[in-house]
C-alpha positions, 0 to 999 in steps of 0.5 A: 604171243606178241605180234612181233614174235608171231610175225617173226615165226611166220616169216621164218617158216615162209622163208624155209618153206619157200626154199625147202618145201613145206613138207621138208620143214620141221618145227625144230628147223623153225625154232632154230631159224627164229632162235628159240627152243622148240618147246617155246615154239610149241607155246605159240603154235601147237603144230605145224598145221596150226602155224600154216593156217595162222600164217595164211590168215596173217599174210592175207590180213597184211596184204589186204591192209597194204592193198587198201582192201576192205568192206565195200559200199557198193553205192559209193563204189559204183557211182559214175562207173561203167560195169567194165570199170567196176570189174577192172577195179575189183580184179586189179585190187585182188591182183595187187593184194596177191602179188605182194612178195609174201603172198606170192611166196605163200601161194607158191608153197601152198600150191605146190603142196596142195596135192599132198598136204590136207592143210594146203588143200584146205587153204586153197579151197577156202580162198576160192570159196571166199572169192566166189562169195565176194563175187556173188555179192558183187554181182547181186549189187550190180544186178540191183544197180542195173549195171549187169544182168544175170539169168543165174547170178550164182553160177555166173559168179562161180564162172567169173571167179574161177576164170579170174583164178585161172588167168591169175595162175596162167600169168604166174606160170608165164612169169615164173611166179612174178605176175605183172598186172599192168603188162600181162593184162591183155587177155584178162582185159579182153575177158572182162570186156567180153563178160560185160558185153555178154551180161549187159543190162 
């Protein structure tokens, strides 16, 4: 499957799901929206579930590329920065990735479906797992560089990741799905300041 066709199918599915709800979108509807026959769609994706999982991978990859998020060299990234500046930078990058239009629409669909749709629930859980793992790696590095100190870095990472997730959801709810990092960050910034004071090295 060409990348162009793949993107076309994914974005058509996302648009339909955002308007009708994922559970109300059929493979027939997706094929009609793209302008292909249903058997042709099945040549690309064996099921709607597979399509949704590929959609998540594709949109995440595109969002990371747009937000310029990649592997981090912690020694370089930490150089000359305070713990607060580091956490602000990491969190802002995460928010910038997730507030892109396609990602916002995808999360609206997935979050509304997760209590009913096992694939949606799996995607939300996997995203949370990835965020917790990335936070653990960050905290281990901050401990080694004596920027912060944790009695239990694993549990501190879980607590931090889940709080950031919760604050992000709260901001989205307040703005009806349109989080504005620069204008809505006071609560988040107060949390980051408190966190750095609490775990100061």
